[in-house]
N, C-alpha and C positions, 0 to 999 in steps of 0.2 A: 606486425600493425603498421601500417601506411601512415606517414608523417603527412601532413597537412601544411604546406609553406604559410607563413604568419601573414603574406600578403593577400592570401584568399579568407574573403570575411564570410561568404557563403559555403555551405556544404550540399552536394546533391544526396539525396536519400540513399543511394550505393556508398557515398563519403561518410555518411553519418551511421548507416549500419555497422560498418566496418571498423568505425573506432569506436563506437558505443557497444558493440556486441551485442545489440539487439538486433533482431532480423526485420527487415525492410517492411513484412507485414505487420509487426508490433508497432513498427514508428508511425504506419499509416492509422492504425489503430490508437494510439496515443495520440494523433491528430485529430481525429473523428470524435475521442473524449475531450478535446479541448486542453490537454495535456500539454502539449508543443504545436508551435504555429510554424507555417511556412509560408513562402509567396510565390507567384507562379510567374515564370518566365513568359515570354511572347509564344514560347511553344507549349505551354502548358505544363512544363516540369516545375516540379518542387525545387526552392532551395531554401534551406534553413542557415539561419545566423548562426556563427561558431559557439555561441552561450547556450544554443540547445544541447550541445554535448552535456555540458553540466545539468540540465534540465533532464534528460536522459537517463543521466547516472543517477540524480534524485528519486526520477520515478522507481528505477529498480531496485533501490536500496528499500526504499518505503514499501514497494510490495514485498520484498525478501521478509518484511517484518510483519505481513500482513495488513497494511494499513489501506483501507479501500482506495480505489482510483476516486471516488468522488472527495475524499479527503483530500488526497493528494492534489486534486485539480485546484481546489479552494485555497491550499497553501500557496499553490504556484502562482495563481490570481496576485498574489500580494507580492509578486517579485516583480523589480523593475525590468520594462522590454527594454527601455533604452541604452542598459548597460548590463554587463554581467555582472551576475549577483556576487556579493561578496561572502566572506566567510562568517560576518555578523549576520547576512541575510539568513545563511542556510542554520546557523545555530539558532535565529529568533525562531524560525520554522519548527526545526525540530524539537525545542523545547517544549512547544505547544503539545507534542505527541506522547510526551515524558510519563505522564499520567497514566494515558491508556495504554502504553506499553507494559510500566509497572503492575496494570492489573491483568495484563495477559499472562506476563509472568509469573503473576501468583496463582493465575487458574493454571497454567502449564505445570506450576511446582505440585500443587494438590492434587492434578490430575496422575502426575507422577508419582507421587508420592503415596495414593489410593489405589493406583490402579490395580495393582495384585490384588488385592481386597475386593475389589469389585469383581475382577475376572474369577475369583476363587469362589464366590457366592453368586454371582450373576443376578442378585435380586432387584439393584436399582432401586430400592425402598426410598420413598419420598419421605417416610421418617428419618432415616437414618443414614442416606448415602450422601456421604460428601462431596460426591461429583455432580450428583445432578441437581440437589438441594441443601447447598450447605447450611447450616445452622439452621434447617427446617425453615428456611425463609417461607415457603411456600405450602406448608402445613395449615393455615389457617385457611387458604383461599381453593386450594385444590386437593383431587385426591386420584386413586388410580395408579397402574402402574406406568404410565407415560406421563411425562411432563413436557409442555411445550412452553418453552420461554420467549416471550417478544421481546426483542431487540431494535431498536429503529426501524420498526416496521417489517421487519423480517422475522421469520419462524425457524426456531431451531428444535431439535429432539434432543 
């Protein structure tokens, strides 16, 4: 991995890609989505502050656990632009996601524990299926073999 001398305060997109492990196209995407920022040189080349390395690492880690990009962007907006975020800054942001991650872990555990049953019968019954309708939460309002659950404006099956 290429080392960047301490006296260099800005990175090219290539240096940022090499150090972060993210593809140049991913960095451009992150920038377009407002997750990272760059300045443009007189020759219209991107230059990134060194702290962008930490931001990219944070984005990639959050993506790996399934945090949506919009949520990541909101979190990064809370970080200071004038200094490198501290451990306390990162801890504050990640703590806000703990409840969401705990719920996802609970759902994944339920999926793991009941997947064999589901594959075995194949019914996905709205009355009894622990995967699609835990505790028959939708029994009062929906019927049929398919269940559409709305979450944050998105639909899942």
